Residue frames as a rotation matrix with the C-alpha (Angstrom) as fourth column:
ALA 1
-0.247 -0.938 0.243 -18.15
-0.296 -0.165 -0.941 7.89
0.923 -0.304 -0.237 -0.71
ILE 2
-0.197 0.241 0.951 -20.21
-0.975 -0.155 -0.162 7.58
0.108 -0.958 0.265 2.47
PHE 3
0.835 0.540 0.109 -21.31
-0.547 0.836 0.045 4.08
-0.067 -0.098 0.993 1.67
ARG 4
0.489 -0.766 -0.416 -17.83
0.015 0.485 -0.874 3.11
0.872 0.422 0.249 0.67
GLU 5
-0.402 -0.606 0.686 -16.47
-0.611 -0.380 -0.694 4.35
0.681 -0.699 -0.217 3.98
ALA 6
0.159 0.564 0.811 -19.09
-0.973 0.229 0.031 2.48
-0.168 -0.794 0.585 5.85
ALA 7
0.921 0.139 -0.363 -18.48
-0.264 0.909 -0.322 -0.72
0.285 0.392 0.874 3.94
VAL 8
0.034 -0.980 -0.197 -14.69
-0.134 0.191 -0.972 -0.51
0.990 0.060 -0.124 4.67
SER 9
-0.439 -0.112 0.891 -15.36
-0.859 -0.240 -0.453 0.10
0.264 -0.964 0.009 8.38
CYS 10
0.570 0.692 0.443 -17.75
-0.797 0.596 0.095 -2.93
-0.198 -0.408 0.891 8.58
ILE 11
0.776 -0.351 -0.524 -15.49
-0.057 0.788 -0.613 -5.28
0.628 0.506 0.591 6.63
SER 12
-0.170 -0.965 0.200 -12.54
-0.254 -0.153 -0.955 -4.22
0.952 -0.213 -0.219 8.86
SER 13
-0.207 0.187 0.960 -14.45
-0.972 -0.155 -0.179 -5.14
0.115 -0.970 0.214 12.00
PHE 14
0.541 0.330 -0.774 -14.61
-0.372 0.919 0.131 -8.88
0.754 0.217 0.619 11.28
PRO 15
0.861 -0.164 0.482 -13.54
-0.436 0.252 0.864 -11.08
-0.263 -0.954 0.145 14.21
ALA 16
-0.041 -0.998 -0.057 -10.01
-0.926 0.017 0.377 -12.45
-0.375 0.068 -0.924 14.41
ASN 17
-0.298 -0.081 0.951 -11.10
-0.083 0.995 0.059 -16.08
-0.951 -0.061 -0.303 13.82
GLY 18
0.612 0.566 0.552 -12.39
0.516 0.243 -0.821 -15.10
-0.599 0.788 -0.144 10.39
TYR 19
0.323 -0.557 -0.765 -9.30
-0.421 -0.809 0.412 -13.20
-0.848 0.189 -0.495 9.32
SER 20
-0.676 -0.640 0.365 -7.88
-0.014 0.507 0.862 -15.87
-0.736 0.578 -0.352 6.97
GLN 21
-0.158 0.681 0.715 -11.23
0.896 0.403 -0.186 -16.27
-0.415 0.611 -0.674 5.20
LEU 22
0.730 0.365 -0.578 -11.52
0.170 -0.916 -0.363 -12.47
-0.662 0.166 -0.731 4.86
LEU 23
-0.085 -0.867 -0.491 -8.03
-0.509 -0.386 0.769 -12.35
-0.856 0.315 -0.409 3.32
GLU 24
-0.658 -0.047 0.752 -8.94
0.483 0.740 0.468 -15.14
-0.578 0.671 -0.464 0.86
ASP 25
0.405 0.876 0.261 -12.03
0.831 -0.235 -0.504 -13.20
-0.380 0.421 -0.823 -0.26
LEU 26
0.621 -0.226 -0.750 -10.00
-0.222 -0.969 0.108 -10.01
-0.751 0.100 -0.652 -0.63
SER 27
-0.489 -0.866 0.103 -7.48
-0.202 0.228 0.953 -11.85
-0.848 0.445 -0.286 -2.70
LYS 28
-0.367 0.466 0.805 -10.13
0.839 0.540 0.069 -13.06
-0.403 0.701 -0.589 -5.08
LEU 29
0.725 0.644 -0.246 -11.66
0.518 -0.744 -0.423 -9.65
-0.455 0.179 -0.872 -5.30
GLN 30
0.245 -0.698 -0.673 -8.30
-0.446 -0.697 0.561 -8.02
-0.861 0.163 -0.483 -6.12
ALA 31
-0.678 -0.494 0.545 -7.63
0.232 0.559 0.796 -10.68
-0.697 0.666 -0.265 -8.85
ARG 32
0.089 0.820 0.566 -10.94
0.940 0.118 -0.319 -9.89
-0.328 0.560 -0.761 -10.49
GLN 33
0.598 0.127 -0.791 -9.99
0.106 -0.991 -0.079 -6.18
-0.794 -0.036 -0.607 -10.58
HIS 34
-0.464 -0.885 -0.024 -7.31
0.031 -0.044 0.999 -6.92
-0.885 0.463 0.048 -13.07
TYR 35
-0.501 0.343 0.795 -9.91
0.837 0.427 0.343 -7.64
-0.222 0.837 -0.501 -15.69
ASP 36
0.663 0.748 0.042 -11.30
0.744 -0.651 -0.149 -4.15
-0.084 0.130 -0.988 -15.23
ASP 37
-0.128 -0.800 -0.586 -7.96
0.525 -0.556 0.644 -2.44
-0.841 -0.225 0.491 -15.58
PRO 38
0.713 0.467 -0.523 -8.45
-0.116 -0.656 -0.745 0.44
-0.692 0.592 -0.414 -18.00
ARG 39
-0.104 -0.852 -0.513 -5.05
-0.824 -0.215 0.524 -0.30
-0.557 0.477 -0.680 -19.66
THR 40
-0.679 -0.123 0.724 -6.32
0.095 0.963 0.253 -3.76
-0.728 0.240 -0.642 -20.79
LYS 41
0.111 0.807 0.580 -9.03
0.836 0.241 -0.494 -2.29
-0.538 0.539 -0.648 -23.00
GLY 42
-0.796 -0.369 0.479 -9.02
0.586 -0.666 0.461 0.13
0.148 0.648 0.747 -25.91
VAL 43
0.324 0.899 -0.296 -11.11
0.929 -0.361 -0.078 3.08
-0.176 -0.250 -0.952 -24.69
ASN 44
0.296 -0.150 0.943 -11.22
0.413 -0.870 -0.268 6.80
0.861 0.469 -0.196 -25.38
ALA 45
-0.643 -0.687 0.339 -9.65
0.076 -0.497 -0.864 9.40
0.762 -0.530 0.372 -23.00
ALA 46
-0.253 0.586 0.770 -12.79
-0.837 -0.532 0.129 10.20
0.485 -0.612 0.625 -20.98
PRO 47
0.822 0.525 -0.221 -13.93
-0.344 0.767 0.541 6.67
0.454 -0.368 0.811 -20.19
MET 48
0.155 -0.839 -0.522 -10.29
0.485 0.525 -0.699 5.81
0.861 -0.145 0.488 -19.46
LEU 49
-0.655 -0.350 0.669 -10.11
-0.349 -0.645 -0.679 8.62
0.669 -0.679 0.301 -16.80
GLY 50
0.251 0.853 0.457 -13.36
-0.898 0.029 0.440 7.39
0.362 -0.521 0.773 -15.32
ARG 51
0.767 -0.018 -0.641 -12.11
0.057 0.998 0.041 3.83
0.639 -0.068 0.766 -15.08
MET 52
-0.239 -0.958 -0.159 -8.86
0.381 0.058 -0.923 4.93
0.893 -0.282 0.351 -13.51
ARG 53
-0.443 0.221 0.869 -10.76
-0.735 -0.644 -0.211 6.98
0.513 -0.732 0.448 -10.92
ARG 54
0.618 0.772 0.149 -12.88
-0.717 0.475 0.511 4.01
0.324 -0.422 0.847 -10.04
GLN 55
0.471 -0.594 -0.652 -9.77
0.330 0.804 -0.494 1.81
0.818 0.018 0.575 -9.94
GLU 56
-0.550 -0.692 0.468 -8.12
-0.098 -0.503 -0.859 4.29
0.829 -0.518 0.209 -7.52
ARG 57
-0.014 0.675 0.737 -11.17
-0.927 -0.285 0.244 4.34
0.375 -0.680 0.630 -5.25
PHE 58
0.842 0.381 -0.381 -11.39
-0.295 0.918 0.265 0.52
0.451 -0.111 0.886 -5.20
LEU 59
0.208 -0.858 -0.469 -7.68
0.464 0.509 -0.725 -0.08
0.861 -0.067 0.504 -4.55
THR 60
-0.525 -0.363 0.770 -7.57
-0.397 -0.695 -0.599 2.58
0.753 -0.620 0.221 -1.92
ALA 61
0.344 0.769 0.540 -10.49
-0.903 0.113 0.414 1.08
0.257 -0.630 0.733 -0.08
LEU 62
0.807 -0.141 -0.573 -8.98
0.091 0.989 -0.115 -2.40
0.583 0.041 0.811 -0.42
SER 63
-0.222 -0.974 -0.048 -5.61
0.295 -0.020 -0.955 -1.17
0.930 -0.226 0.291 0.96
ARG 64
-0.336 0.129 0.933 -7.33
-0.794 -0.571 -0.207 0.47
0.507 -0.810 0.294 3.92
ILE 65
0.789 0.613 0.042 -9.01
-0.547 0.670 0.502 -2.82
0.279 -0.419 0.864 4.80
TYR 66
0.449 -0.718 -0.532 -5.63
0.457 0.696 -0.554 -4.56
0.768 0.005 0.640 4.76
PHE 67
-0.504 -0.678 0.536 -4.17
-0.100 -0.571 -0.815 -1.85
0.858 -0.464 0.219 6.94
LEU 68
-0.035 0.589 0.807 -7.06
-0.912 -0.349 0.215 -1.80
0.409 -0.729 0.549 9.43
THR 69
0.903 0.429 0.020 -7.00
-0.404 0.831 0.383 -5.59
0.148 -0.354 0.924 9.82
ALA 70
0.280 -0.860 -0.426 -3.20
-0.186 0.387 -0.903 -6.26
0.942 0.332 -0.052 9.65
HIS 71
-0.344 -0.448 0.825 -2.86
-0.892 -0.119 -0.436 -6.11
0.294 -0.886 -0.359 13.38
LEU 72
0.666 0.632 0.395 -4.89
-0.715 0.692 0.098 -9.43
-0.212 -0.348 0.913 13.48
LEU 73
0.414 -0.573 -0.708 -1.77
-0.297 0.650 -0.700 -11.17
0.860 0.500 0.099 12.19
GLN 74
-0.623 -0.651 0.434 -0.46
-0.597 0.037 -0.802 -11.02
0.506 -0.758 -0.411 15.79
ASP 75
-0.179 0.659 0.730 -3.71
-0.925 0.141 -0.353 -12.69
-0.336 -0.739 0.585 17.09
GLN 76
0.468 0.430 -0.772 -3.71
-0.759 0.643 -0.102 -15.70
0.452 0.634 0.627 14.77
ARG 77
0.625 -0.215 0.751 -3.11
-0.409 0.728 0.549 -19.13
-0.665 -0.650 0.367 16.14
SER 78
-0.389 -0.920 0.054 -0.21
-0.414 0.227 0.881 -21.13
-0.823 0.321 -0.469 14.67
SER 79
-0.305 0.304 0.902 -2.54
0.639 0.768 -0.043 -23.10
-0.706 0.563 -0.429 12.36
GLY 80
0.662 0.670 0.336 -4.04
0.707 -0.409 -0.576 -19.94
-0.249 0.619 -0.745 10.79
LYS 81
0.453 -0.525 -0.721 -0.99
-0.111 -0.835 0.538 -17.64
-0.885 -0.164 -0.437 10.96
GLN 82
-0.580 -0.781 0.230 0.79
0.205 0.133 0.970 -19.16
-0.788 0.610 0.083 8.01
ALA 83
-0.100 0.646 0.757 -2.38
0.992 0.127 0.023 -18.96
-0.082 0.753 -0.654 5.81
ALA 84
0.823 0.381 -0.421 -2.90
0.406 -0.913 -0.032 -15.24
-0.396 -0.144 -0.907 6.88
LEU 85
0.097 -0.843 -0.530 0.74
-0.152 -0.539 0.829 -14.36
-0.984 0.000 -0.180 6.20
THR 86
-0.571 -0.331 0.751 0.65
0.619 0.427 0.659 -16.02
-0.539 0.841 -0.038 2.76
TYR 87
0.324 0.767 0.554 -2.32
0.944 -0.298 -0.140 -13.89
0.058 0.568 -0.821 1.71
VAL 88
0.825 -0.056 -0.562 -0.94
0.114 -0.958 0.263 -10.63
-0.553 -0.281 -0.784 3.09
LEU 89
-0.259 -0.959 -0.112 2.47
0.016 -0.120 0.993 -11.28
-0.966 0.255 0.046 1.45
LYS 90
-0.321 0.180 0.930 0.77
0.911 0.328 0.251 -12.00
-0.260 0.927 -0.269 -1.81
TYR 91
0.785 0.619 0.021 -1.06
0.616 -0.776 -0.134 -8.60
-0.067 0.118 -0.991 -1.52
VAL 92
0.564 -0.601 -0.566 2.18
-0.071 -0.718 0.692 -6.85
-0.823 -0.350 -0.448 -0.69
ARG 93
-0.507 -0.779 0.369 4.11
0.343 0.211 0.915 -8.31
-0.791 0.590 0.160 -3.60
ASN 94
-0.078 0.561 0.824 1.22
0.997 0.035 0.071 -7.57
0.011 0.827 -0.562 -6.03
MET 95
0.870 0.472 -0.145 0.71
0.482 -0.876 0.038 -4.02
-0.109 -0.103 -0.989 -4.77
GLN 96
0.180 -0.885 -0.430 4.44
0.065 -0.425 0.903 -3.31
-0.982 -0.190 -0.019 -4.72
SER 97
-0.583 -0.342 0.737 4.59
0.682 0.286 0.673 -4.33
-0.441 0.895 0.066 -8.44
PHE 98
0.317 0.805 0.502 1.56
0.940 -0.337 -0.052 -2.18
0.127 0.488 -0.864 -9.20
LEU 99
0.866 0.113 -0.488 2.86
0.307 -0.890 0.338 0.91
-0.396 -0.442 -0.805 -7.47
VAL 100
-0.039 -0.939 -0.342 6.39
-0.103 -0.337 0.936 0.88
-0.994 0.072 -0.084 -8.96
SER 101
0.041 0.072 0.997 5.15
0.926 0.371 -0.065 0.15
-0.374 0.926 -0.052 -12.56
SER 102
-0.865 -0.493 0.091 5.79
0.481 -0.763 0.433 2.93
-0.144 0.418 0.897 -15.01
ASP 103
-0.360 0.802 0.477 2.05
0.393 -0.333 0.857 3.62
0.846 0.496 -0.195 -15.38
ASN 104
0.694 0.679 -0.240 1.42
0.442 -0.137 0.887 4.20
0.569 -0.721 -0.395 -11.62
ARG 105
-0.115 -0.800 -0.589 4.71
0.980 0.005 -0.198 5.37
0.161 -0.600 0.783 -10.17
ASP 106
-0.952 -0.295 0.076 3.91
0.290 -0.954 -0.073 9.07
0.094 -0.048 0.994 -10.80
ARG 107
-0.173 0.958 0.231 0.17
0.451 -0.131 0.883 9.02
0.875 0.257 -0.410 -10.22
TRP 108
-0.788 -0.164 0.593 -0.74
-0.289 -0.752 -0.592 11.76
0.544 -0.638 0.545 -7.80
ASP 109
0.107 0.942 0.318 -4.12
-0.843 -0.083 0.532 10.22
0.527 -0.325 0.785 -6.89
LEU 110
0.479 0.046 -0.877 -2.52
0.123 0.985 0.119 7.18
0.869 -0.165 0.466 -5.19
GLN 111
-0.398 -0.682 0.614 -1.08
-0.433 -0.450 -0.781 8.93
0.809 -0.577 -0.116 -2.18
ARG 112
0.169 0.560 0.811 -3.64
-0.984 0.138 0.110 7.62
-0.051 -0.817 0.574 0.26
LEU 113
0.925 0.165 -0.343 -3.28
-0.227 0.962 -0.150 4.18
0.306 0.216 0.927 -1.15
ARG 114
0.036 -0.986 -0.162 0.54
0.067 0.164 -0.984 4.39
0.997 0.024 0.072 -0.62
GLN 115
-0.334 -0.156 0.930 -0.07
-0.832 -0.415 -0.369 5.54
0.444 -0.896 0.009 2.92
TYR 116
0.618 0.633 0.466 -2.31
-0.770 0.608 0.194 2.60
-0.160 -0.478 0.863 3.77
PHE 117
0.795 -0.331 -0.509 0.18
-0.041 0.806 -0.590 0.30
0.606 0.490 0.627 2.04
CYS 118
-0.257 -0.920 0.296 2.98
-0.329 -0.205 -0.922 1.55
0.909 -0.334 -0.250 4.21
GLY 119
-0.101 0.290 0.952 0.90
-0.993 -0.081 -0.080 0.89
0.054 -0.954 0.296 7.31
THR 120
0.914 0.397 -0.088 0.27
-0.402 0.914 -0.058 -2.65
0.057 0.089 0.994 6.18
ILE 121
0.363 -0.863 -0.351 3.97
0.019 0.383 -0.923 -3.15
0.932 0.328 0.156 5.61
GLU 122
-0.369 -0.494 0.788 4.75
-0.723 -0.380 -0.577 -1.92
0.584 -0.782 -0.217 9.14
ARG 123
0.261 0.568 0.781 2.23
-0.924 0.382 0.031 -4.24
-0.281 -0.729 0.624 10.76
LEU 124
0.906 0.001 -0.423 3.26
-0.196 0.887 -0.418 -7.24
0.375 0.462 0.804 8.55
PHE 125
0.055 -0.973 -0.226 6.93
-0.055 0.223 -0.973 -6.92
0.997 0.066 -0.042 9.52
ASP 126
-0.265 -0.018 0.964 6.05
-0.938 -0.229 -0.262 -6.36
0.225 -0.973 0.044 13.11
ALA 127
0.702 0.632 0.328 4.36
-0.681 0.731 0.048 -9.77
-0.209 -0.257 0.943 12.94
LEU 128
0.773 -0.475 -0.420 7.14
0.003 0.665 -0.746 -11.36
0.634 0.576 0.516 11.05
ALA 129
-0.154 -0.852 0.500 9.66
-0.623 -0.308 -0.719 -10.15
0.767 -0.422 -0.484 13.74
THR 130
0.091 0.218 0.972 7.91
-0.966 0.255 0.033 -12.39
-0.241 -0.942 0.234 16.29
LEU 131
0.974 0.224 -0.031 8.43
-0.222 0.920 -0.323 -15.59
-0.044 0.322 0.946 14.18
LYS 132
0.271 -0.908 0.319 11.63
-0.216 0.266 0.940 -17.59
-0.938 -0.323 -0.124 14.51
ASP 133
-0.437 -0.425 0.793 11.44
0.580 0.540 0.610 -18.81
-0.688 0.726 0.011 10.92
SER 134
0.484 0.691 -0.537 10.03
0.099 -0.653 -0.751 -15.75
-0.869 0.310 -0.385 9.31
ASP 135
-0.363 -0.699 -0.616 12.77
-0.590 -0.339 0.732 -15.87
-0.721 0.629 -0.289 6.59
ARG 136
-0.806 0.077 0.587 10.91
0.390 0.815 0.428 -18.64
-0.446 0.574 -0.687 4.83
PHE 137
0.244 0.970 0.010 7.97
0.741 -0.180 -0.647 -16.36
-0.626 0.165 -0.762 4.16
MET 138
0.813 0.040 -0.581 9.84
-0.120 -0.965 -0.235 -13.39
-0.570 0.261 -0.780 2.77
PRO 139
0.639 -0.629 0.443 12.14
0.724 0.298 -0.622 -13.38
0.259 0.718 0.646 -0.30
PRO 140
0.007 -0.761 -0.648 15.42
0.879 -0.305 0.367 -11.63
-0.477 -0.572 0.667 0.60
ASN 141
-0.777 -0.370 0.508 15.29
0.612 -0.633 0.474 -9.21
0.146 0.680 0.719 -2.22
LEU 142
0.141 0.909 0.391 11.85
0.630 -0.388 0.673 -7.92
0.764 0.151 -0.627 -1.18
TYR 143
0.364 -0.109 -0.925 13.24
0.851 -0.364 0.378 -6.35
-0.378 -0.925 -0.040 1.99
LEU 144
-0.653 -0.704 -0.277 15.40
0.469 -0.665 0.581 -3.94
-0.594 0.250 0.765 -0.10
ALA 145
-0.677 0.419 0.604 12.70
0.536 -0.281 0.796 -3.33
0.504 0.863 -0.034 -2.68
LEU 146
0.407 0.882 -0.237 10.10
0.802 -0.221 0.555 -2.35
0.437 -0.416 -0.798 -0.07
TYR 147
0.165 -0.431 -0.887 12.61
0.753 -0.525 0.396 -0.18
-0.637 -0.734 0.238 1.86
THR 148
-0.826 -0.550 0.124 13.73
0.473 -0.556 0.683 1.64
-0.306 0.623 0.720 -1.31
MET 149
-0.359 0.790 0.498 10.17
0.649 -0.172 0.741 2.22
0.671 0.589 -0.450 -2.40
CYS 150
0.595 0.581 -0.556 9.13
0.793 -0.310 0.524 3.67
0.132 -0.753 -0.645 0.95
GLU 151
-0.173 -0.722 -0.670 12.27
0.688 -0.575 0.442 5.80
-0.705 -0.384 0.596 1.18
GLU 152
-0.831 -0.051 0.554 11.29
0.499 -0.508 0.702 7.48
0.245 0.860 0.448 -2.18
TRP 153
0.089 0.971 0.222 7.89
0.582 -0.232 0.780 8.31
0.809 0.060 -0.585 -0.72
CYS 154
0.452 0.030 -0.892 9.25
0.857 -0.292 0.424 9.84
-0.248 -0.956 -0.158 2.51
GLN 155
0.416 -0.260 0.872 9.88
0.424 -0.793 -0.438 13.55
0.805 0.552 -0.219 2.32
LEU 156
0.998 0.043 -0.047 11.21
0.060 -0.397 0.916 14.01
0.021 -0.917 -0.399 5.83
GLY 157
0.303 -0.953 0.012 14.87
0.390 0.136 0.911 13.47
-0.870 -0.271 0.413 4.92
LYS 158
-0.251 -0.494 -0.833 17.16
-0.583 -0.610 0.537 14.38
-0.773 0.620 -0.135 2.10
GLN 159
0.522 0.573 0.632 15.90
0.208 0.633 -0.746 13.46
-0.827 0.521 0.211 -1.29
SER 160
-0.506 -0.655 0.561 17.52
0.678 0.101 0.728 13.08
-0.533 0.749 0.393 -4.75
GLU 161
-0.727 0.186 -0.661 16.73
-0.398 -0.899 0.184 15.71
-0.559 0.397 0.728 -7.36
SER 162
-0.834 0.421 -0.357 14.76
-0.141 0.462 0.875 13.12
0.534 0.780 -0.326 -9.41
VAL 163
-0.476 0.662 -0.580 12.54
0.865 0.473 -0.170 12.39
0.161 -0.582 -0.797 -6.47
LYS 164
-0.511 0.194 -0.837 11.97
0.293 -0.876 -0.382 16.09
-0.808 -0.441 0.391 -5.85
ARG 165
-0.815 0.216 -0.538 11.14
-0.562 -0.522 0.641 16.73
-0.143 0.825 0.547 -9.39
ARG 166
-0.768 0.548 -0.332 8.73
0.277 0.751 0.600 13.83
0.578 0.369 -0.728 -9.50
LEU 167
-0.399 0.613 -0.682 6.84
0.861 -0.004 -0.508 15.18
-0.314 -0.790 -0.527 -6.50
VAL 168
-0.612 0.152 -0.776 6.59
-0.219 -0.976 -0.019 18.62
-0.760 0.158 0.630 -8.08
ASP 169
-0.893 0.224 -0.391 5.28
-0.364 0.153 0.919 16.98
0.266 0.963 -0.055 -11.29
MET 170
-0.604 0.696 -0.389 2.65
0.707 0.693 0.142 15.01
0.368 -0.189 -0.910 -9.31
GLN 171
-0.385 0.439 -0.812 1.51
0.577 -0.572 -0.583 18.10
-0.720 -0.693 -0.033 -7.47
THR 172
-0.716 0.117 -0.688 1.16
-0.519 -0.749 0.413 20.00
-0.467 0.653 0.597 -10.81
SER 173
-0.837 0.435 -0.332 -0.84
-0.007 0.598 0.802 17.09
0.547 0.673 -0.497 -12.25
ALA 174
-0.462 0.694 -0.553 -3.18
0.864 0.209 -0.459 17.20
-0.203 -0.689 -0.696 -9.20
ALA 175
-0.437 0.285 -0.853 -3.80
0.026 -0.944 -0.328 20.88
-0.899 -0.165 0.406 -9.85
LYS 176
-0.812 0.076 -0.579 -4.32
-0.578 -0.244 0.779 20.38
-0.082 0.967 0.242 -13.60
SER 177
-0.846 0.530 -0.065 -7.02
0.506 0.834 0.219 17.82
0.170 0.153 -0.973 -12.88
HIS 178
0.095 0.868 -0.487 -9.29
0.811 -0.352 -0.468 20.78
-0.578 -0.350 -0.737 -12.11
VAL 179
0.072 0.054 0.996 -10.32
0.879 -0.476 -0.037 23.78
0.472 0.878 -0.082 -14.13
ASP 180
0.739 0.362 0.569 -11.21
0.085 -0.887 0.454 26.54
0.669 -0.287 -0.686 -11.66
ARG 181
-0.163 -0.863 0.479 -8.61
-0.362 -0.399 -0.842 28.16
0.918 -0.310 -0.247 -9.40
ALA 182
0.150 0.331 0.932 -10.47
-0.982 -0.062 0.180 27.35
0.117 -0.942 0.316 -6.16
SER 183
0.969 0.240 0.057 -10.52
-0.241 0.971 0.007 23.58
-0.054 -0.020 0.998 -7.00
GLN 184
0.447 -0.876 -0.180 -6.85
0.133 0.265 -0.955 23.67
0.885 0.403 0.235 -8.03
ALA 185
-0.239 -0.596 0.767 -5.84
-0.679 -0.462 -0.571 25.19
0.695 -0.657 -0.294 -4.72
GLU 186
0.453 0.541 0.708 -7.87
-0.877 0.415 0.243 22.68
-0.162 -0.731 0.663 -2.87
ALA 187
0.953 -0.104 -0.283 -6.31
-0.032 0.899 -0.436 19.87
0.300 0.425 0.854 -4.84
ILE 188
0.053 -0.993 0.107 -2.81
-0.116 -0.113 -0.987 21.08
0.992 0.040 -0.121 -4.08
GLN 189
-0.129 -0.077 0.989 -3.61
-0.956 -0.254 -0.144 21.38
0.262 -0.964 -0.041 -0.33
THR 190
0.769 0.542 0.339 -5.07
-0.610 0.781 0.133 17.89
-0.193 -0.309 0.932 -0.26
PHE 191
0.739 -0.578 -0.347 -2.07
0.121 0.619 -0.776 16.47
0.663 0.531 0.527 -2.12
GLN 192
-0.207 -0.869 0.451 0.36
-0.435 -0.331 -0.838 18.15
0.877 -0.369 -0.309 0.38
LEU 193
0.122 0.300 0.946 -1.55
-0.989 0.121 0.089 16.81
-0.088 -0.946 0.311 3.38
GLU 194
0.951 0.303 0.064 -1.65
-0.293 0.947 -0.129 13.30
-0.100 0.104 0.989 1.95
THR 195
0.413 -0.893 -0.177 2.07
0.021 0.204 -0.979 13.48
0.911 0.400 0.103 1.05
ARG 196
-0.279 -0.520 0.807 2.91
-0.787 -0.358 -0.502 14.50
0.551 -0.775 -0.310 4.66
ALA 197
0.499 0.483 0.720 0.79
-0.774 0.623 0.118 11.55
-0.391 -0.616 0.684 6.05
LEU 198
0.942 -0.196 -0.272 2.52
-0.015 0.785 -0.619 9.26
0.335 0.588 0.737 3.58
SER 199
0.100 -0.971 0.217 5.90
-0.431 -0.239 -0.870 10.41
0.897 -0.007 -0.443 4.80
HIS 200
-0.147 -0.093 0.985 5.14
-0.989 0.049 -0.143 9.57
-0.035 -0.994 -0.100 8.39
ALA 201
0.772 0.501 0.391 3.72
-0.496 0.860 -0.122 6.18
-0.398 -0.100 0.912 7.34
ALA 202
0.739 -0.574 -0.352 6.79
-0.144 0.375 -0.916 5.45
0.658 0.727 0.195 5.22
VAL 203
-0.157 -0.814 0.559 9.06
-0.811 -0.217 -0.543 6.06
0.564 -0.539 -0.626 8.19
GLY 204
0.177 0.331 0.927 7.17
-0.856 0.516 -0.021 3.48
-0.485 -0.790 0.375 10.22
ALA 205
0.980 0.194 -0.053 7.34
-0.190 0.803 -0.565 0.96
-0.067 0.564 0.823 7.35
MET 206
0.367 -0.916 -0.161 11.10
-0.333 0.032 -0.942 1.46
0.868 0.400 -0.294 6.80
ALA 207
-0.227 -0.492 0.840 11.80
-0.959 -0.036 -0.280 1.09
0.168 -0.870 -0.464 10.58
ALA 208
0.492 0.520 0.698 9.78
-0.627 0.768 -0.131 -2.22
-0.604 -0.374 0.704 10.71
VAL 209
0.917 -0.276 -0.288 11.56
-0.123 0.491 -0.862 -3.55
0.380 0.826 0.416 7.65
CYS 210
0.049 -0.977 0.209 14.97
-0.638 -0.192 -0.746 -2.79
0.768 -0.097 -0.633 9.22
VAL 211
-0.091 -0.028 0.995 14.08
-0.967 0.243 -0.081 -4.40
-0.240 -0.970 -0.049 12.49
SER 212
0.797 0.501 0.338 12.79
-0.400 0.857 -0.326 -7.53
-0.453 0.125 0.883 10.84
TRP 213
0.793 -0.533 -0.296 15.75
-0.138 0.315 -0.939 -7.82
0.594 0.785 0.177 8.55
THR 214
-0.082 -0.834 0.546 18.23
-0.843 -0.234 -0.484 -7.29
0.531 -0.500 -0.684 11.47
ILE 215
0.297 0.318 0.901 16.60
-0.807 0.588 0.058 -10.09
-0.511 -0.744 0.431 13.43
ILE 216
0.986 0.153 0.067 16.84
-0.084 0.800 -0.594 -12.48
-0.145 0.580 0.802 10.50
TRP 217
0.551 -0.833 -0.051 20.42
-0.350 -0.176 -0.920 -11.44
0.758 0.525 -0.388 9.74
ASN 218
-0.130 -0.555 0.822 21.50
-0.984 -0.029 -0.175 -12.02
0.121 -0.831 -0.542 13.40
VAL 219
0.568 0.436 0.698 19.77
-0.549 0.833 -0.073 -15.44
-0.613 -0.342 0.713 13.39
CYS 220
0.971 -0.228 -0.068 21.54
0.075 0.564 -0.822 -16.51
0.226 0.794 0.565 10.28
ARG 221
0.326 -0.921 0.212 24.81
-0.582 -0.372 -0.723 -15.19
0.745 0.112 -0.658 11.51
PHE 222
-0.417 -0.465 0.781 24.90
-0.909 0.197 -0.368 -17.05
0.017 -0.863 -0.505 14.83
SER 223
0.669 0.622 0.406 23.04
-0.623 0.768 -0.149 -20.19
-0.404 -0.153 0.902 13.83
């Protein structure tokens, strides 16, 4: 874990003029991860859990890099901004599909990944809001899909019974991942802290999506 944190910190410190190249490399790295997906291979329960844990660590580290470097979208020159936006949008679409899939929607161990993903969404849409023709980068249906997804993750407002029940089930699963009571209590506390942090990140993401969509709607309305 120490080396992984150090690697994420170093990679996220790359200069702005190498941002597009970094995104290209991250995109290739994420594509290779698909072939290590535990669901694509017939393995027993124990190896499956080990592979899923490694997958969670990898994707969380990757999402943190995207989050920590997403502010560089604002610093890109016009020649490199389109390439950077293309890579980040590809990541957002792929990660959104991954997180809403039936296999991953209820996974308790992806809370930190969801938090970093929300942070990336917020910074992406902040960058899109500064572009006059940003609508050509973003499919219209993706605005609603991302907003709805973040809304389900946010526990600060009123939630439906199904969302409340899913959160309880996730917390129960987090506790059951350990045997002794002390570890179970620690797992529940960690899950609650991560859920609270995710809620605040989701609010920022939803606000950024709304601002960007409002700008585009007004431009289309009065053009």
